[in-house]
C-alpha positions as CSV (number, residue, x, y, z in Angstrom):
1,M,105.7,109.7,288.3
2,R,107.9,110.7,285.5
3,E,110.4,107.9,284.6
4,S,113.9,110.3,284.4
5,L,115.0,113.2,286.4
6,I,117.3,115.5,284.8
7,D,119.8,117.9,286.7
8,V,119.4,121.7,284.8
9,T,121.1,123.4,287.4
10,R,124.5,124.5,284.8
11,L,121.6,125.6,282.6
12,V,119.3,127.3,284.2
13,D,122.2,129.1,285.9
14,R,124.0,130.0,282.8
15,A,120.4,131.1,281.6
16,M,119.9,133.4,284.5
17,Q,123.4,135.0,284.2
18,G,122.5,135.6,280.4
19,R,125.2,134.0,279.4
20,L,125.4,132.4,275.2
21,P,125.2,128.1,275.9
22,T,128.9,126.5,275.3
23,G,129.1,123.5,273.4
24,V,128.3,121.2,276.4
25,D,125.5,122.9,277.0
26,R,123.9,122.2,273.9
27,V,124.7,119.3,274.3
28,S,122.7,119.5,277.3
29,L,119.8,121.2,275.7
30,E,119.2,118.2,273.3
31,Y,118.7,115.7,276.3
32,V,116.1,118.5,277.9
33,R,114.5,118.4,274.2
34,H,114.4,114.4,273.7
35,F,113.8,112.8,277.2
36,G,111.6,116.2,278.4
37,D,108.3,114.7,278.2
38,R,108.8,112.2,280.2
39,A,111.2,113.3,282.7
40,T,111.5,116.1,285.7
41,A,113.9,118.7,285.8
42,L,116.4,118.9,289.0
43,V,117.5,122.5,290.6
44,R,120.5,122.4,293.5
45,F,120.1,125.6,295.1
46,A,121.8,126.1,299.0
47,G,122.5,122.7,299.1
48,L,119.2,121.4,298.3
49,W,117.9,119.2,295.8
50,I,114.9,120.7,294.4
51,E,112.7,118.6,292.3
52,L,110.5,120.4,290.0
53,S,106.9,119.3,289.7
54,E,105.7,118.4,286.4
55,A,103.9,121.4,285.2
56,D,107.2,123.5,286.3
57,S,109.5,121.2,284.5
58,A,107.7,121.0,281.3
59,R,107.8,125.0,281.5
60,V,111.6,125.2,282.4
61,F,112.6,123.0,280.0
62,A,110.7,125.0,276.9
63,A,112.0,128.0,278.1
64,L,115.7,126.5,278.0
65,L,115.2,125.4,274.8
66,Y,113.3,128.1,273.4
67,P,114.6,131.5,275.7
68,T,111.8,134.1,276.9
69,H,112.5,137.1,278.3
70,N,111.1,135.8,281.6
71,F,113.2,133.4,282.4
72,N,114.7,134.2,285.4
73,A,110.9,135.0,287.4
74,L,109.4,131.3,285.6
75,V,112.8,129.6,287.5
76,K,112.2,131.7,290.5
77,L,108.4,130.8,290.9
78,A,109.0,127.1,289.9
79,V,111.9,126.7,292.6
80,A,110.3,128.5,295.3
81,K,106.7,126.5,295.0
82,A,109.0,123.3,294.9
83,L,111.6,124.6,298.2
84,P,109.5,123.0,300.7
85,G,108.8,119.3,299.5
86,S,112.3,119.1,299.1
87,L,113.6,120.0,302.8
88,G,114.7,116.5,303.8
89,R,113.7,114.8,300.8
90,R,116.1,111.7,299.3
91,F,114.6,110.3,296.3
92,R,113.8,106.7,297.1
93,E,112.0,105.9,293.9
94,P,114.5,104.1,291.8
95,R,114.2,106.7,288.4
96,F,116.8,107.2,286.1
97,F,118.8,110.5,286.8
98,F,120.5,112.4,284.0
99,N,123.9,114.8,284.7
100,T,125.1,115.4,281.2
101,G,127.4,118.1,282.1
102,H,129.5,117.5,284.2
103,S,128.2,120.2,286.5
104,G,128.5,119.9,290.4
105,L,130.3,116.5,290.5
106,E,133.4,117.8,292.2
107,R,131.2,118.5,295.1
108,P,131.6,115.6,297.6
109,Y,128.0,116.2,298.7
110,Y,127.1,115.2,295.2
111,A,128.0,111.5,295.7
112,D,127.2,111.3,299.1
113,F,123.4,112.3,298.2
114,L,123.1,110.0,295.4
115,V,124.6,107.1,297.2
116,R,121.5,107.4,299.8
117,S,119.0,107.6,297.2
118,S,117.4,104.9,294.7
119,L,118.5,107.3,291.5
120,K,119.8,105.5,288.7
121,P,122.4,108.0,287.5
122,L,123.9,108.4,283.5
123,Y,126.6,110.7,283.1
124,L,127.7,112.0,279.9
125,V,131.5,112.0,279.8
126,H,132.9,115.0,277.4
127,D,136.8,114.5,278.1
128,L,139.8,113.6,280.4
129,I,141.4,116.3,279.5
130,P,142.3,118.0,282.7
131,I,143.2,114.4,283.8
132,T,145.4,113.7,280.7
133,H,146.5,117.2,280.0
134,P,147.1,119.2,283.1
135,E,149.2,122.2,281.9
136,Y,146.3,122.9,279.9
137,C,143.8,123.8,282.4
138,R,143.6,126.3,284.9
139,A,145.3,125.8,288.7
140,G,143.8,122.7,290.3
141,E,141.1,121.6,287.5
142,A,142.9,118.4,287.3
143,A,142.1,117.6,291.0
144,R,138.3,118.9,290.5
145,H,138.5,116.5,287.3
146,E,139.6,113.0,289.3
147,V,136.8,113.9,292.0
148,R,134.3,114.1,289.1
149,M,135.2,111.3,287.5
150,R,135.3,109.5,290.9
151,T,131.8,110.5,291.5
152,M,130.8,109.0,288.6
153,L,132.2,105.3,289.0
154,R,131.5,105.4,292.6
155,T,127.5,106.2,291.9
156,G,127.0,105.6,288.1
157,H,124.5,103.1,286.6
158,G,125.5,103.9,283.1
159,I,127.9,106.2,281.2
160,V,127.7,107.4,278.6
161,A,130.9,108.6,275.9
162,I,130.8,111.1,273.1
163,S,133.3,108.9,271.4
164,A,135.7,105.5,271.6
165,A,138.6,107.6,272.1
166,T,137.2,109.3,275.3
167,L,135.5,106.1,276.2
168,E,138.8,104.2,275.9
169,E,140.5,107.0,278.6
170,F,137.4,106.8,280.8
171,T,138.2,102.9,281.2
172,A,141.9,103.8,281.7
173,H,141.5,105.9,284.4
174,A,138.8,103.3,286.0
175,K,141.0,100.8,285.9
176,A,143.9,102.6,287.3
177,M,141.4,103.8,289.9
178,A,140.5,100.0,291.1
179,F,137.0,101.1,290.0
180,P,134.6,98.9,288.3
181,L,133.5,99.7,285.5
182,P,129.6,100.6,285.0
183,A,127.6,100.0,281.6
184,T,128.9,102.0,278.8
185,A,127.8,103.0,275.5
186,V,129.4,104.7,272.9
187,A,127.5,108.4,271.1
188,L,128.5,110.4,269.0
189,L,127.2,113.9,269.1
190,A,125.7,115.4,266.1
191,P,126.8,119.2,265.3
192,A,124.3,121.8,265.2
193,Q,122.1,122.6,262.5
194,L,123.6,125.6,261.4
195,P,121.7,127.9,258.6
196,A,122.8,128.5,255.2
197,P,125.5,130.8,255.0
198,A,124.3,134.2,253.3
199,P,125.4,134.5,250.1
200,A,127.9,137.1,250.2
201,R,131.4,136.7,251.5
202,P,132.0,139.0,254.9
203,M,135.5,139.5,253.7
204,E,137.0,139.8,249.6
205,A,140.5,138.3,250.6
206,P,140.7,134.4,251.4
207,Y,140.4,133.8,255.0
208,F,140.7,130.7,257.2
209,V,138.6,130.3,260.2
210,M,139.8,128.9,263.7
211,L,136.5,127.9,265.8
212,G,136.6,128.2,270.1
213,T,137.5,129.5,273.1
214,I,141.5,131.5,273.4
215,E,143.4,128.7,275.0
216,P,146.4,127.5,275.4
217,R,145.2,123.9,274.3
218,K,143.5,125.2,271.3
219,N,147.1,125.9,270.1
220,H,146.2,130.0,269.0
221,W,149.6,130.8,269.5
222,L,151.0,128.6,266.7
223,M,148.9,130.3,264.2
224,L,149.4,133.5,265.1
225,Q,153.1,132.6,264.8
226,L,152.3,131.4,261.9
227,W,150.6,134.4,260.4
228,R,153.1,136.1,261.0
229,Q,155.3,134.7,259.1
230,L,153.1,134.6,256.0
231,I,152.2,138.3,256.6
232,E,156.1,139.2,256.5
233,R,156.5,136.5,253.3
234,L,153.9,137.2,251.0
235,G,152.5,140.8,252.4
236,E,149.1,141.8,251.1
237,A,148.6,138.4,249.6
238,A,148.4,136.6,252.5
239,P,145.4,135.0,253.5
240,R,143.7,136.2,256.5
241,L,142.5,134.5,259.6
242,V,139.3,134.9,261.4
243,I,139.6,133.5,265.2
244,V,136.0,132.8,266.5
245,G,136.0,132.7,270.2
246,Q,136.0,134.6,273.3
247,R,138.7,135.0,275.8
248,G,139.6,132.1,277.8
249,W,142.5,130.8,280.5
250,L,146.1,131.4,280.6
251,C,146.2,133.1,276.6
252,D,147.6,136.5,277.9
253,N,150.3,135.7,275.7
254,V,147.9,135.0,272.9
255,M,145.9,138.1,274.4
256,D,148.8,140.5,273.6
257,M,149.8,139.3,270.1
258,L,146.5,140.2,268.9
259,E,145.9,143.3,270.4
260,R,149.8,145.0,270.1
261,C,151.4,143.2,267.3
262,E,151.3,146.1,264.3
263,L,151.8,143.5,261.6
264,L,148.7,141.1,262.5
265,Q,146.2,144.1,262.0
266,G,144.2,143.8,259.1
267,F,145.1,140.3,258.7
268,V,143.9,138.6,261.8
269,F,140.5,139.5,263.5
270,Q,138.8,138.2,266.5
271,Q,135.0,137.8,266.7
272,A,134.5,137.5,270.6
273,G,130.4,136.2,269.8
274,C,128.8,135.4,266.8
275,S,125.0,134.2,266.0
276,D,124.5,131.0,264.6
277,A,124.0,132.8,261.5
278,E,127.1,134.5,261.9
279,L,128.9,131.9,262.2
280,A,128.0,129.8,258.9
281,T,128.6,133.1,257.0
282,W,132.4,133.1,258.0
283,L,132.8,129.1,258.3
284,G,130.9,129.2,254.8
285,H,133.0,131.1,253.2
286,S,135.9,130.1,254.4
287,Q,139.2,127.7,252.7
288,A,138.8,126.1,255.7
289,L,138.6,125.5,259.4
290,L,141.9,125.0,261.2
291,F,141.4,123.0,264.5
292,P,145.2,122.8,265.6
293,T,144.3,121.8,269.2
294,F,146.4,119.5,271.3
295,A,143.9,117.0,272.8
296,E,140.0,116.6,272.6
297,G,137.3,114.8,273.7
298,Y,135.6,114.8,270.3
299,G,135.6,117.9,268.1
300,M,132.4,119.7,267.3
301,P,134.2,122.4,265.5
302,L,134.9,119.9,263.0
303,A,131.9,118.7,262.4
304,E,130.0,121.5,262.1
305,A,132.4,122.7,259.2
306,L,132.3,119.6,257.6
307,A,128.0,119.3,257.6
308,L,128.4,122.8,256.0
309,G,131.0,121.1,253.1
310,V,133.6,123.5,254.4
311,P,137.0,121.9,254.2
312,V,139.2,121.1,257.6
313,I,142.7,120.9,258.2
314,A,142.9,119.4,262.0
315,S,145.2,117.6,264.9
316,D,145.7,113.7,263.8
317,L,143.6,112.9,266.6
318,P,141.7,109.6,267.4
319,A,138.2,111.3,268.0
320,F,138.8,113.1,264.9
321,R,139.3,110.4,262.5
322,E,136.2,108.7,264.3
323,I,133.5,111.3,263.1
324,A,135.3,112.3,259.5
325,G,137.7,109.8,258.9
326,D,140.5,110.8,256.4
327,I,138.6,113.0,255.1
328,P,140.4,116.2,257.0
329,E,143.9,117.0,256.2
330,Y,145.7,116.2,259.5
331,A,148.9,117.9,260.5
332,D,150.9,117.1,263.8
333,P,149.9,120.0,266.0
334,L,153.7,121.3,266.4
335,D,154.4,121.4,262.8
336,G,154.9,124.6,262.3
337,R,156.2,124.1,258.8
338,R,153.7,122.1,257.6
339,W,150.5,124.0,258.5
340,A,151.8,126.7,256.9
341,Q,152.3,124.3,253.4
342,L,149.0,123.3,254.3
343,V,147.6,127.5,254.4
344,V,149.3,128.7,251.5
345,E,148.4,125.5,249.4
346,Y,144.3,126.1,250.5
347,A,144.1,129.4,250.1
348,Q,145.3,129.2,246.4
349,P,141.9,129.6,244.1
350,H,142.3,126.4,242.4
351,S,143.6,124.4,245.0
352,E,143.8,120.7,244.1
353,M,144.1,119.6,247.3
354,R,141.1,121.9,248.7
355,R,139.0,120.5,245.6
356,D,140.1,117.0,246.8
357,Q,138.8,117.8,250.0
358,C,135.5,119.1,249.2
359,R,134.8,115.4,246.8
360,K,135.7,113.4,249.5
361,M,132.9,114.7,251.8
362,A,130.1,113.9,249.5
363,G,129.7,110.5,251.2
364,L,130.7,111.3,254.6
365,A,128.0,110.7,256.9
366,L,127.8,112.5,260.3
367,P,126.6,111.8,263.4
368,T,122.7,112.3,264.2
369,W,120.9,113.1,267.4
370,Q,118.7,110.2,266.3
371,A,121.8,107.9,266.1
372,H,123.3,109.2,269.6
373,F,119.6,108.7,271.4
374,Q,119.4,105.4,269.9
375,Q,122.4,104.0,271.8
376,V,121.4,105.4,275.1
377,E,118.0,104.2,274.8
378,A,119.9,101.1,274.2
379,L,122.2,101.6,277.5
380,M,118.7,102.3,279.5
381,E,116.9,99.0,278.2
382,Q,120.2,97.4,279.0
383,L,120.0,98.8,282.9
384,R,116.1,98.5,283.0
385,V,116.3,94.4,282.1
386,A,119.4,94.2,284.8
387,A,117.6,95.5,287.3
388,K,114.9,93.2,286.4
389,P,114.6,90.1,289.7
């Protein structure tokens, strides 16, 4: 029997729908890559917890990491084979159990099932934003996230936080909920390994990139208002803005402005989807990544930009300073005047501020997956020792 069990329900569901991996999914895939050879796959379906055989787990893990055209058929066959043995199963063997994407934790049966099992859950906590900033999330998401955090605190043997800032918020929440804190570790996330940018610029004019789902928390509205003012003031000399990200929630005002504001046409562009190669090219030739978000548990776009040697102008958030120290240019996400000043400065062909940031990047050591999993493995060993009689 394998040492660990990985809940891949979210990954499998999204892959079967043909959806591209989100940032959370990419992290979960790294756990599949790291632990797959000593773990089996769990798929929750129709109220059942279905553990795939070692052979079928290996096939599903491989297909998640390297998608194939017959993925859906492969999963359906593996689930059908494992289904009879899953009826009434309670998982009496003590094993580590990974949930790395918050998937299913809001369902009442999830915690109840784990309490009755002998599994030792290890959870990855990405952020507490729906609780700390409910105004930026879908209606009802704060209550659902409260349940997710309660499930982690009630059943978790170990908690892996993706930043010290996130762990601080999680610890405060546990205290407020009067729950004891499980064993914890902070393990920063590594940026995606993007390919080298294509040599040719995708756009002749100087441009900036915003990367992420279009939602209120990401503060696209401020940037669009800023760009309108820049165009009115500078005309054709105004830099361009490329928004890489799909439409999210509560963003009708942003989408209306993108689609209906004639002044922005030819200056602001939305790329709803990008391959890794396209993303690397857009980022690699940009003046800077703009990241005026109001709240983040980590900030993967920041790490990805710096990994390509691209300057960053970002909100001054604790998680960002954990990743990049004083290298980015930081600004208050509500200070439109300061953002406009920085955009104009970084758009200059010989911007001294931009050169300074590029020079500071030379000594930056970004987080790696190797370092991440060293922290996770150390936490697992701590739990093994604590479990010995």
